[in-house]
N, C-alpha and C positions, 0 to 999 in steps of 0.2 A: 556520473553522480546519480544517486537515487534520492527521490523526493517522495515522502509519504504525506499526502494531503488529506486531512480528515475534516469532515464537516460536523461541527458541534463538539462541545466539551464532554469530558468524562463525568458521569454522575456517580459512578461507583469508584471511590478513591483507591480501593484495592486493585482494581484493573488498571487504573491510571499508574499506580506504582509499578505494577508488573510491566506495563508498556515502557515506562521510563527506564526500568532496569535493562530491558532488551535494547533500548535506544543507546544507553550508556555502553553496553557491550559492543553494539554495532559500530560505534564511532572508533573503536580500537581496531576494527577490521577494514573498514572502508568508509568513504564519506557518504553519510546519509543525513538528510535534513528533514525534520518533521515540522509540518505546518498545520495549523488549525484554522479553519474558516468558520465564520458564523453561518447559520442556516438561512442565508439570504440568496434566493435564486439568481437575482440580477448580478450580485457581486461574485457569485460562484461562476456564472457564465463569463463574466468579464475576465476573471482569473484564468479560466480554461482557454479562452480565446487568445490570451497573451502568451500562452505556452504552445499552442497548436502546431506551429511550424518549427519549433526548436527542440522538441523532445517526443518520445513515445508516451502517449497518454493511455493509461490502463485503468479501467473502471473495475472495481471489485463488485461482482454481481453473482448472486446465487445461480444464475442461468448461464454464466460465462463458461469459457473453456476450462475444463478440469485438467489440472496438472498434478502429477505426484511431485514429491519434494525434489527428486533428481531432475525432472523436466523443468521445474520452476528455477532451480539453481542454474541449469544450462541457459535458459532464456535471459535470466538476470545478469549472469556473469559474462555472457557472450555478446551482449548488446553494445553496439558502438555509439548509441545515443544515450543521453540522459533519459531516465525513466521517471515519470510521475505516476504513482499509484494513488487512486482516489477512493477513499472509503467514505461512505455516505451516512448521514444521520437517518433517523426513523422515516423521513419522507422520501428517501432515495434521491437520485439525481434529478435535476430539472429535466423535463422531457427534451428540451432543445439541445442538451449536452451530448446526447448519443452520437450526433453527427461528427463530433470532434475526437472521439476515442479511437485509438489505433487497435485496441484489443480490449476484451472483457474477460476477466478471470474469476473463476469460482474458487474460494478457499476450501469449500466442502459442499457436498450435496445436502448437508444438514443446514438448518437455519440457526444463526447465532445473532445475538444482539450486536449492534454496530460497535459497541465497546469491546466485546469479545473478538470481533473480526479484526479490530485494530491490533489486539495482542497477538492474534494468530499471524497476521501479516508480519509484524515485527519479529516474531519467532522464526518464521520461514526465511526472512531476510538475514537474520543472524545465522541460521543454519547454512544458507547459501554462502555467506561470507566466510564462515568457519570451514566449509568444504573447500572453498577457493584457496584458503591459507593453509590447508592441511591440518587444521585444528581437530582434536579428537571429539569435539561435541557431537557431530552428526552420527557417530557410531552407536 
């Protein structure tokens, strides 16, 4: 199971609609749950700690491992664990959270708003699911 955990709400409704469209498409391919947390460091840490031994925890970070779409697809589709992707608000992750992450992944060497990063992650997950199912989207 894939979980997308995002901190803070969308401010730009157009990006929110685009992310929702990818979420709708994703649910036809494989189980994905999207969660939104408030930007409260204590609650965020509590949530992360509750998942630490039960899933792979992946932080989206501009300085994380750079993967192309094919590598991303391999890692996501071949995982035997649940995966929780964490996308951060403008403040980034709480400093104490770094110790809990299995991996840190960069969506691009370029800088994007956290809202745009959410859309990019959803699109890459859709691309991975479509690849897994032999859907023509990735071509």
